C-alpha positions as CSV (number, residue, x, y, z in Angstrom):
1,X,-107.6,3.6,21.9
2,X,-108.0,4.1,25.7
3,X,-109.3,1.2,27.6
4,X,-110.8,1.3,31.1
5,X,-109.9,-0.8,34.1
6,X,-113.2,-2.5,34.1
7,X,-113.0,-3.5,30.4
8,X,-109.9,-5.6,31.2
9,X,-111.4,-7.1,34.3
10,X,-109.4,-4.9,36.7
11,X,-110.6,-3.0,39.8
12,X,-109.6,0.7,40.0
13,X,-108.8,1.2,43.7
14,X,-107.6,4.8,43.5
15,X,-106.4,7.3,40.9
16,X,-103.8,5.4,38.8
17,X,-103.9,2.4,41.1
18,X,-105.7,-0.9,40.4
19,X,-105.7,-4.6,40.9
20,X,-107.0,-7.8,39.3
21,X,-107.9,-11.2,40.7
22,X,-106.3,-13.9,38.6
23,X,-108.1,-17.1,37.9
24,X,-107.5,-20.5,39.5
25,X,-105.7,-19.4,42.7
26,X,-107.5,-16.0,43.1
27,X,-104.1,-14.4,43.4
28,X,-103.9,-10.6,43.2
29,X,-101.7,-8.5,40.9
30,X,-101.5,-4.7,41.4
31,X,-100.7,-1.8,39.1
32,X,-99.5,1.7,40.0
33,X,-99.2,4.1,37.1
34,X,-96.6,6.9,37.1
35,X,-95.4,9.3,34.5
36,X,-94.0,7.1,31.7
37,X,-93.5,4.4,34.3
38,X,-95.6,1.6,35.8
39,X,-95.1,-0.6,38.8
40,X,-96.7,-4.1,38.8
41,X,-97.1,-5.8,42.1
42,X,-96.6,-9.6,41.7
43,X,-96.5,-11.4,38.4
44,X,-98.9,-14.3,38.3
45,X,-98.5,-18.1,38.4
46,X,-96.9,-18.9,35.0
47,X,-95.1,-17.2,32.1
48,X,-98.3,-17.2,30.1
49,X,-100.1,-15.4,32.9
50,X,-97.2,-13.0,33.2
51,X,-97.5,-12.2,29.5
52,X,-101.2,-11.5,29.8
53,X,-100.7,-9.3,32.9
54,X,-98.0,-7.3,31.1
55,X,-100.2,-6.7,28.1
56,X,-103.1,-5.6,30.2
57,X,-101.0,-3.4,32.5
58,X,-99.4,-1.7,29.5
59,X,-102.7,-1.1,27.9
60,X,-104.0,0.6,31.1
61,X,-100.8,2.6,31.7
62,X,-100.3,3.6,28.1
63,X,-96.6,2.6,28.3
64,X,-94.5,-0.3,29.4
65,X,-94.2,-1.8,32.8
66,X,-90.9,-0.4,34.2
67,X,-90.9,-1.8,37.7
68,X,-91.9,-5.1,39.3
69,X,-92.3,-5.7,43.0
70,X,-92.5,-9.3,44.2
71,X,-94.2,-9.6,47.6
72,X,-92.9,-13.0,48.6
73,X,-91.4,-16.2,47.0
74,X,-94.5,-18.3,46.3
75,X,-95.2,-19.6,42.8
76,X,-98.5,-18.0,42.3
77,X,-96.9,-14.6,42.8
78,X,-93.6,-14.9,41.0
79,X,-93.8,-17.5,38.2
80,X,-94.8,-14.9,35.7
81,X,-91.8,-12.6,36.5
82,X,-89.7,-13.6,33.4
83,X,-92.4,-12.0,31.2
84,X,-91.3,-8.6,32.4
85,X,-87.9,-8.4,30.7
86,X,-86.4,-4.9,31.1
87,X,-88.3,-4.1,34.2
88,X,-86.5,-3.3,37.5
89,X,-87.3,-6.1,39.8
90,X,-87.7,-5.5,43.6
91,X,-88.1,-8.0,46.4
92,X,-87.5,-8.4,50.1
93,X,-83.9,-9.0,51.1
94,X,-83.1,-12.7,51.1
95,X,-85.4,-13.7,48.3
96,X,-82.5,-13.7,45.8
97,X,-80.5,-16.1,48.0
98,X,-83.5,-18.3,48.5
99,X,-84.2,-18.6,44.8
100,X,-80.6,-19.4,44.1
101,X,-80.8,-22.5,46.3
102,X,-81.5,-25.6,44.2
103,X,-83.6,-27.2,47.0
104,X,-85.7,-24.1,47.3
105,X,-86.3,-23.9,43.6
106,X,-87.3,-27.6,43.5
107,X,-89.7,-27.0,46.4
108,X,-91.2,-24.1,44.6
109,X,-91.7,-26.2,41.5
110,X,-93.1,-29.1,43.5
111,X,-95.6,-26.8,45.3
112,X,-96.8,-25.4,42.0
113,X,-97.4,-28.9,40.5
114,X,-99.0,-30.1,43.7
115,X,-101.4,-27.2,43.5
116,X,-102.3,-28.1,39.9
117,X,-99.9,-26.2,37.6
118,X,-98.8,-28.4,34.6
119,X,-95.3,-29.7,35.0
120,X,-94.0,-28.2,31.8
121,X,-95.3,-24.8,32.8
122,X,-93.7,-25.1,36.3
123,X,-90.4,-26.2,34.7
124,X,-90.5,-23.3,32.2
125,X,-91.2,-20.7,35.0
126,X,-88.5,-22.0,37.3
127,X,-85.9,-22.1,34.6
128,X,-86.6,-18.5,33.6
129,X,-87.3,-17.0,37.0
130,X,-85.4,-13.8,37.5
131,X,-83.8,-12.8,40.8
132,X,-84.7,-9.4,42.3
133,X,-82.0,-6.9,41.4
134,X,-83.1,-4.4,44.1
135,X,-83.5,-5.9,47.6
136,X,-85.4,-4.1,50.3
137,X,-84.3,-4.6,53.9
138,X,-86.2,-1.7,55.5
139,X,-88.1,0.8,53.4
140,X,-87.4,2.0,49.9
141,X,-89.1,5.0,48.3
142,X,-89.6,4.5,44.6
143,X,-90.2,7.7,42.5
144,X,-92.4,6.9,39.5
145,X,-92.5,10.5,38.3
146,X,-95.3,12.9,38.0
147,X,-95.5,13.3,41.7
148,X,-96.1,9.6,42.2
149,X,-94.0,7.9,44.9
150,X,-94.4,4.4,46.3
151,X,-93.0,3.0,49.5
152,X,-91.7,-0.6,49.4
153,X,-91.5,-2.0,53.0
154,X,-90.0,-5.2,54.2
155,X,-92.5,-6.0,56.9
156,X,-91.8,-9.7,57.4
157,X,-91.2,-12.4,58.3
158,X,-94.7,-13.7,58.6
159,X,-96.5,-15.5,55.8
160,X,-92.9,-16.4,54.7
161,X,-89.4,-15.5,55.8
162,X,-89.5,-12.7,53.1
163,X,-92.6,-10.5,52.9
164,X,-92.7,-7.2,51.1
165,X,-95.6,-4.6,51.3
166,X,-96.2,-1.8,48.9
167,X,-97.7,1.5,50.1
168,X,-99.2,3.9,47.6
169,X,-99.8,7.3,49.2
170,X,-102.9,9.2,48.2
171,X,-106.5,9.6,49.0
172,X,-107.2,6.9,49.9
173,X,-103.8,5.3,50.6
174,X,-103.5,1.8,49.3
175,X,-101.5,-1.0,50.8
176,X,-100.7,-4.1,48.8
177,X,-100.2,-6.7,51.5
178,X,-99.2,-9.9,49.6
179,X,-100.3,-13.0,51.5
180,X,-99.8,-11.5,54.9
181,X,-103.6,-10.7,54.5
182,X,-106.1,-13.0,52.8
183,X,-109.8,-12.3,52.4
184,X,-111.1,-15.2,50.4
185,X,-109.9,-17.9,52.9
186,X,-108.0,-18.4,56.1
187,X,-104.4,-17.2,55.8
188,X,-102.2,-20.1,54.7
189,X,-99.2,-21.0,57.0
190,X,-97.0,-23.4,55.1
191,X,-93.6,-24.8,56.2
192,X,-91.9,-21.5,55.3
193,X,-94.2,-19.4,57.5
194,X,-92.9,-17.6,60.7
195,X,-96.1,-17.6,62.8
196,X,-94.5,-16.0,65.8
197,X,-93.8,-12.8,63.8
198,X,-96.9,-12.8,61.7
199,X,-99.1,-10.6,64.0
200,X,-96.3,-8.1,64.3
201,X,-96.1,-7.9,60.5
202,X,-99.8,-7.0,60.4
203,X,-99.1,-4.3,62.9
204,X,-96.5,-2.9,60.6
205,X,-99.0,-2.9,57.7
206,X,-101.5,-1.0,59.9
207,X,-98.8,1.5,60.8
208,X,-98.0,2.0,57.2
209,X,-101.5,2.5,55.9
210,X,-103.4,3.9,58.9
211,X,-107.0,3.6,59.7
212,X,-108.4,5.0,56.5
213,X,-106.3,3.1,54.0
214,X,-107.5,0.4,51.6
215,X,-105.7,-2.9,52.1
216,X,-105.3,-5.2,49.1
217,X,-104.8,-8.9,50.1
218,X,-102.8,-11.4,48.2
219,X,-106.1,-13.3,47.7
220,X,-109.6,-11.9,47.9
221,X,-111.5,-8.6,48.0
222,X,-110.0,-5.3,49.1
223,X,-110.4,-4.8,52.9
224,X,-110.2,-2.1,55.5
225,X,-108.0,-1.6,58.6
226,X,-110.7,-3.3,60.8
227,X,-110.4,-6.5,58.8
228,X,-106.6,-6.5,59.0
229,X,-106.8,-5.9,62.8
230,X,-109.3,-8.8,63.2
231,X,-107.1,-11.1,61.1
232,X,-104.1,-10.1,63.3
233,X,-106.0,-11.0,66.4
234,X,-107.1,-14.3,64.9
235,X,-103.6,-15.2,64.0
236,X,-102.4,-14.2,67.5
237,X,-104.9,-16.6,69.0
238,X,-104.3,-19.3,66.4
239,X,-100.6,-19.5,66.9
240,X,-100.5,-18.6,70.6
241,X,-98.4,-15.5,70.0
242,X,-97.9,-13.1,73.0
243,X,-98.4,-9.5,72.2
C-alpha cells in the first residue's frame, strides 16, 4: 500500500524529495528517493527516533534507506544514526576523528542530557554511534540511480567546525543546510561554532543553490535565498565579521 508524504507527517519539497520536522527540538530530517536507493539527511536525536525515521523513510521510498548524510556532529542530528545499519554513512571530514575523542563524546552526551534527553537514551546513542565511512572534504557527487544525483558539499566551518550541505538538483533545486540556517529561532552559536567563517559558509550555500532554490534549515520552515542572505548579514553584524 502506497502512503503519501502528508500521511506520515512529511513535507514534499520537490519530486522525490521531502523533509519532516521532528518533535521536541524541531530538528529537520530530509529524504531523497532514488532508483532502489534512498538518502536520509540527518538521523534524529535518539535511537528510537532513528528507528521511526527509517520506517517512515522506507515506507515513502518503497525500499530501504541506503545512504545517510550527517550534516554536523550535534546530538539532535546524529543520535539516531545507529538505526541505519547497512547504510553508507557520509559526513564532513573531521567528524570521524571528533567522535573518536572521548572528551567530545562525553560533551555530546552531556549536551543531550542538558537539553532534556533521558540519560539512558543518551548513553545508548553514544555507545552505538557509528562513524561516517565516507568523509567529504570538498564536494562529492552521489549517484542514487534513475537519473538522480545529489551533491554533498563541505561548506564549513560555521555552526560547527564540521558542516555538510546537501544539494539536490532539479526544479526547484533543494539545499539541506543543517544548522547553518535556522528559521524557527536565532542560529545557535555554541562553543564549537566558528563565527568568523559562518557568513562565508552561507555564501557557499547560496552559490550552491542559487536564487531560485529552496533552502531547508536544520530547524524550522523551508526558506528562500533572500532569507539565507538576510541571516548571513545578521550573523556578519552579530559577530563583527568583515566581508
